[in-house]
N, C-alpha and C positions, 0 to 999 in steps of 0.2 A: 668454379665454384665462387668465385670473387664477382665474375661479371652477373651470375645467377644471383648471388647473394644480394648485390646492390638493387637489381633491377625489383627482386621480391621486396626489399624494403621500401623501395618507391611506391609501389603498388599498395603495400600495405597502408602506409601513410594517406594515401587517398581515400583507401577502406576508413580509416579513423576518422577522417574528415567529414565522410558521409554519415557516421554513426552520430556525430555531433555531441559526444558525452567525453570530451575532451582528448586530445591526440597526444601523442608521447612527449616526455618532458622537452626534447630539444625543438619540437614543432610548436610547442606551447612558446618557447623563446621566439621563434620564427615568426609566431602568428603575433605577438606583441609588438614585434620591429614593423612586422608588415603593414600593421595599422598605423603605426607611426611616422615611417617612412613612406612615402608615395613614387615605389618603384616597382615593376612587374616582379611577383613573388619570385619565377626562377632566377631571375638576375639577382634579388636581393640575396638569394640562398647561395649564390656563387660568389659574390662579396663578403657575406659572413664567413664562408667557410674558407675564404683566401687567407682572411686576419688569422683565422684556426691554423692554417698551412702555415702560416709564417711561426706560429707555437710550436707547432711540432717540427720544422725542419731546425729552429734551434735547440730543443729540447731533447728530440731523441729521432733522427732521420730515419732509420729503421722502420717506423710505422708508414712511412710516405712510399707509395707503389702505384700500380696501374690501377688498383682499385680505389685508391686515394681520390684519383684525377677523374675516374668514371662516376665516382658518387659526387665529386663537386661538380661536375658541368652537366651531369644527366639528371641526377635524383629530383631535384627542384621541377624540372620540366616534366619528369616520368610522374610524379606524384601529381600536378595540376591536370594533366592530361587524364589520367585516372580517376580524379575527383569529377572533372567535369561530364566525363563517360557516365559515372555512376549516377550522377546528377541526371542526366536524361534519361536514363532506363528506370531509375527509381526516384520520380520528383517529390514523393511524399511518401518516406519511409514511415512505417509504423514503428513504435516504441520498441516493440519485441523483434523485428528484424535490423533496428538500431542497435539493441543488444548483441543480437548475433554478430552483427558486422565489427563491435567493439571485441567481442573474444577472439574472432578469426582475425583482427588487426592484430591484435597483441602476441599471440601465437604465431602469426606469420612474420611479423618484424623481429621476432627474437631468433627464429628459426634462420632467417634469411641475414641476419647478424653474426650467428654463429657461425655460417657457411665463408662470407668472404673475410671473418678476422680468422679463422683457421685456416684459410687458403696461404695465410701470411703473404700475400702481395699488395700490402697496404691497408689500413683501416679508413673510414669517414675522419673528416680532420676533429669533430667531436668524440669519436669513440677514442680517438688517440690521447684527448686530455685525461682520462680514467686510466688508460695504460699507461701514461708516462706518470702518472701520479702514485700509482701502485707499483709497476715494475721496474720503471727507471729510478725513482725518489725512493721507492720502498716505504710508501707511507700508508698503511694499513691493505687489505686484500682488496681485488677487483671488485666484487661485488659491493662491498661498502663504499669504497669510493665513487662507483658510479650513481649509488643511491643519494651522495651527496652532491654530486654535479648536478644531477637530475633535479633536487630540490631548488638549486641556484636559478636553473633555467625555469621550472614553473614559476617560483617568485617573481622573477626578473620579468617574464612574460606577462604576468598577471598585472603587475606594477604600468609597465608600458601599454598595455590594453586598455587598462582605465583612465590613464591620464592622456591619451588618444583621444578619449570623448566618449566611449563606449560604456554602457552603464553596466555597474557591478552585477546585475543580473544575469548578463551574456556571458560572463567569466565561466562559467560548466562548458559552454562550447569550446573553448581552448584548454582548460582545466579543469576537467570534469572527474567523474569515477574513474574513466579511463586513464586518466593522466595519474589519478593517485596510485592505482595498481601497477603501472609501469614504472612510477618513479622507484616504487619499493621492492618490485617482482622482475623488471626486465633484467637487471645485471645478473640474479640466481637463474632467471630462465636462460639467459644466454648462455651462462656456465655449463647448464644443464645439457643444452642442444651442443654444446662443445665437446662434452663428454661423450654422450650417447650417441650423437649423429655426425657432426663434422669430423672428428679426428679419426673414429675408426674409417669414414668414408676417405679420407686423405691419406691412411695408412694400407689399405685396400688398394687403392690406385696405385700407390708409391710400388707396392707388391706386385701389381700385374706390370 
């Protein structure tokens, strides 16, 4: 469940990027950093997550596991590979196709997140932030804390993106309608998949 969840999330981010209607909130932050810092995306992803990993190790080590390191070292590169491959297959996607990609990306990333979070073998360093705040520090429910952390990522990513010299008109590519939808609904959707799919799947496996 952990490995499948991470891979599913990585592929879904590539689908998000093809839609060009805004990526998920954390990827908005990463896009802003990517536009500002001249480092290969996969490598930059590892560096940022290593910083967040330090936070998790200090705040609550329970969230760190094999899935954390799979996410840390593979997600950025799988995302880039998926996006590059999809660009070759669909070099000029229509708006209808992009909207379909957006919907698929949102549903798939929430499903993947639910899988590896419920497996309890560690979560991504970014997911751990909301879990620590809501679970360890008892500051609000997970879905509301996640909305707040997502909004911080989106705002920061947009500021960095524009500061790097990109025109404001290009902001929708990293913080568009897809980003708004995920910022407000990703937390609740992950919780829904946790309750309806991931937890029942884990319980069934334990019984078997």
